[in-house]
C-alpha positions in Angstrom: 160.6 123.8 135.7 157.5 124.9 137.7 155.2 125.6 134.7 154.1 124.0 131.7 153.1 125.3 128.1 151.7 122.5 126.4 153.0 123.7 123.1 149.8 122.4 121.5 148.2 124.8 119.2 144.4 125.8 119.1 143.5 125.3 115.3 139.7 124.9 115.0 140.5 122.1 112.2 142.9 120.0 114.1 142.1 118.4 117.3 144.7 118.8 120.2 145.4 115.1 119.9 146.0 115.4 116.2 148.2 118.4 116.7 150.2 116.4 119.2 150.5 113.7 116.5 151.9 116.3 114.2 154.7 117.5 116.5 156.1 114.1 117.4 155.8 110.4 116.9 155.5 107.9 119.6 156.7 104.3 119.4 156.1 101.5 121.8 158.6 99.3 123.4 159.0 97.2 120.1 159.6 100.4 118.2 156.3 100.2 116.4 155.1 103.6 115.5 151.7 104.5 117.3 149.3 106.6 115.4 147.1 108.6 118.1 144.1 108.5 115.8 143.4 105.0 116.9 142.1 106.4 120.2 139.9 109.0 118.3 136.5 107.3 119.6 137.7 107.6 123.4 139.2 109.6 126.0 142.9 109.6 126.4 145.1 110.3 129.4 148.7 111.0 128.3 151.1 111.1 131.3 154.4 112.4 130.6 157.1 110.9 133.0 160.6 109.8 133.4 162.4 106.6 134.9 164.2 109.1 137.5 161.2 111.1 138.5 160.3 109.8 142.1 156.6 111.7 142.0 155.9 109.9 138.4 157.0 106.5 139.9 155.0 107.0 143.2 151.8 108.0 141.6 152.0 104.7 139.2 150.1 102.5 141.5 147.2 104.8 141.7 147.5 105.4 138.1 147.1 101.7 137.4 144.1 101.2 139.7 142.5 104.2 137.9 143.1 102.6 134.5 141.3 99.4 136.0 138.5 101.2 137.5 137.7 103.2 134.4 137.9 100.4 131.9 134.3 100.8 131.0 134.2 104.5 130.8 136.3 104.7 127.3 139.5 105.7 128.7 143.1 104.6 127.3 146.0 105.5 129.6 149.5 106.2 127.8 152.8 106.8 129.5 155.0 108.8 127.6 158.8 109.2 128.0 161.4 110.9 126.0 164.3 108.5 127.3 165.5 105.6 125.3 163.4 102.5 124.7 165.7 100.2 126.6 165.7 102.5 129.5 161.8 102.5 129.8 161.8 98.6 129.3 164.4 98.0 131.8 162.3 100.3 134.1 158.9 98.4 133.1 160.7 95.0 134.0 162.3 95.9 137.2 159.2 97.7 138.6 156.7 95.2 137.1 154.4 97.9 135.8 152.2 97.0 133.1 151.0 100.1 131.3 151.0 101.5 127.6 154.5 102.8 127.9 155.4 104.8 124.9 158.6 106.8 123.9 158.4 110.3 122.2 160.9 110.9 119.3 160.8 114.7 120.4 162.2 115.8 123.8 159.7 117.0 126.3 161.4 120.6 126.2 160.6 120.6 122.4 157.0 119.4 123.3 156.5 122.2 125.9 156.7 119.8 128.8 158.7 121.3 131.8 157.3 119.7 134.7 157.0 116.0 135.8 154.7 114.1 135.8 152.6 116.4 133.2 149.2 114.6 132.4 146.9 115.8 129.9 143.3 114.5 129.8 141.7 114.5 126.1 138.1 114.0 125.5 136.3 111.9 122.8 137.0 114.8 120.1 140.8 115.0 121.0 140.4 118.2 122.7 142.6 118.8 126.0 139.8 119.0 128.7 142.4 118.9 131.7 146.0 119.4 132.4 147.5 118.1 135.6 150.9 119.3 136.8 152.4 116.8 139.4 151.6 113.7 140.9 148.1 113.0 142.3 146.1 110.0 143.7 144.4 108.6 140.7 142.3 106.1 142.2 140.8 108.6 144.9 137.1 108.8 145.2 137.1 112.4 144.1 139.3 111.8 141.0 137.7 108.6 139.8 133.9 110.6 140.2 135.4 113.5 138.3 136.7 111.2 135.2 133.7 109.4 135.1 131.9 112.5 134.5 134.3 114.2 132.0 
């Protein structure tokens, strides 16, 4: 589990975000299906994580601070797990994290995600502009500056 193949094809007529939507469906914690096209006008950060993943959990506070700092820069942060909705909800309530938590209806392996956390940053056109494997300090000055200029 040291590498990642996004499994997202490079089709000139379909953005990476649209391609991802075609590969799986996402539901929120109330089992409502989420259409990723609602985020078409802004930048999207999708972080694949798991309730058992220590690095995922350790990066969440800095991820939340980055989300707040970048509020006016058109970013949407989505945290996606392939675990059950009940497990994700329990985690959210016990840890008191306020994120846009989603469940993927396909396993991470099916999507080509083999490393936790794996984060994709999509631009306004739905193209992947950055892939990050592993936990980082999202609210570091260097990262915030980078995200502001992407």
